[in-house]
C-alpha positions, 0 to 999 in steps of 0.5 A: 923878808930874810927873817920871815923866810927863815923862821917859816922854814923853821916851822914847816920843817918841824911839822913835817917831820911830825906828820903821818907818811901821807901828809909827808908826801905834800908838800903844799905851800912849802918854803925853802930857800937855796943858800949860796954865800948866806944868800937866800933864794925865795921859792915855794912849792904847791901840790903833791910831790908825787905830780909831775913837777912843773917849774915856773920862770918868771920875766925880768930882768926886774920881775918876781913870780909873784903874780903867778904864784898869787893867782895860779900856782894853786889852781895849777896843783890841783890839776895834778902838778907839784908846781915849783915858784921862785924869785930869781937871784937879786929880783923880787924876794930873793935879795942879794946886793952882789947878784951879777943878773946873767945867764948863768947864775941863773942857770946855777940856780936853777940847777940849785933849785932842782937839787933843793926839791930833790927833783931830776927832771921837771917840766918848765913854763916859762914866762915873757923874759922867762923864756931865754933863761930857760931856753938857754938852761935847757940847751945846757941841761936837755936831761933835766927838762921833759918838757918847755912851755914857752908862755908869752915868752921872748925868744927874739929879742930884736925882732920884737923891739922893732915890732914894738916901735913900728907898730906905734909909729903906725898909730902916731903917725895916724894919730899926727902925734908928732912928739911921739914920733920924734920920741920914737926916732930918738929911742932908735938912735940908741944902743940895741944892747942897751937898759936904756933901749930896752926900758924906753921900749917898753915904755912905748908898748905900755903907753899903747896899751901893748900887754892889757887884754882887749876885753878885760873880763869879771874874772881877770879883774878879779884875779888882779883885784885879790892879787893887788891887796894880797900879800903877794901884791904887797911883795911885788918887789922890783929891783931897777937896777937888775936891767941895767946890771943885766946889760952890763954883765951879760954878753948875749943881752939881744938874742934870737933863741930860734936856732936854739928851740929848733935844735933842742926840740930833738931832745926836748918836748916843745910846747907854746902859748900866747895871747893873740892880742900880746901886742909886743909880738908880730904876726910873724913871730907867732908863725915862726913859733908854730913852725918851731913847735908844731902846730899842735903844740902852739896855741893862740888865747883870743881876748888874751894878752901877755899876762895869759895865766891872769887875762884868761886862765882856764884856757892856760890851766886847761892847755897846760893840763891837756899837753902834760897830762 
């Protein structure tokens, strides 16, 4: 993979050098790497560099940007944006056995991404765990963030964990599932700041289809099918050690960013879009987020769960365009 990225970079740089001035304004499909201590961070851009920049920050830890890149990045660029995707250090296609998976490490690499693409300010779309990464980045670097769009993003971790376990417990009580009720009790005994607590809580969510759209559309099914057989799907690399090392190395491993967001909105435009059936979030959490970003900057999408840019792609794209154009 590293060899492929180096070859791709050389080929693209050569091609760009020989193009005319108009072509030089476009960076469609160009791949660059952020090198530090000979480690390459995967990144790729879509669209015209003269358009407003959008950086996509993926979920995790253990995630990557392949689903967004393979289904949505180019379509968002076609709406008039310069879209930058990347995989965080040690995750996905950015292989690094020395990665610490701390927020500061992610912050440093995100700053390098700005330098790599020579941008001083960008909009950030942050998905899932990426919401925590991007919020903390914006707190430290508000001058670099035109707007922060929280898309199915985490912001109060313990509230999410409590909601998952409490709502699942109700399901199991209704179904008289003694075994799973016992499982919930055991999970609640685990340390709240541990990788195992997070892992088992999300496993319960998955078992109850909390991440799935309730009524899959033909378009959403086709997007997923195309992704699975594409190069993006084949490169859906998951580092199982990432969550373990994150909880080992990062002190802020179970946080509530609502106070940060409330202060941040004085400096940065805040937006939030969530799937109405993203069941890892409670109604209270949706209401809290609506109050923080303001009613006009908040959107719930119906028949939509956690992966909203696939579940309801057209609505997602139009929402982003409306807010940023």
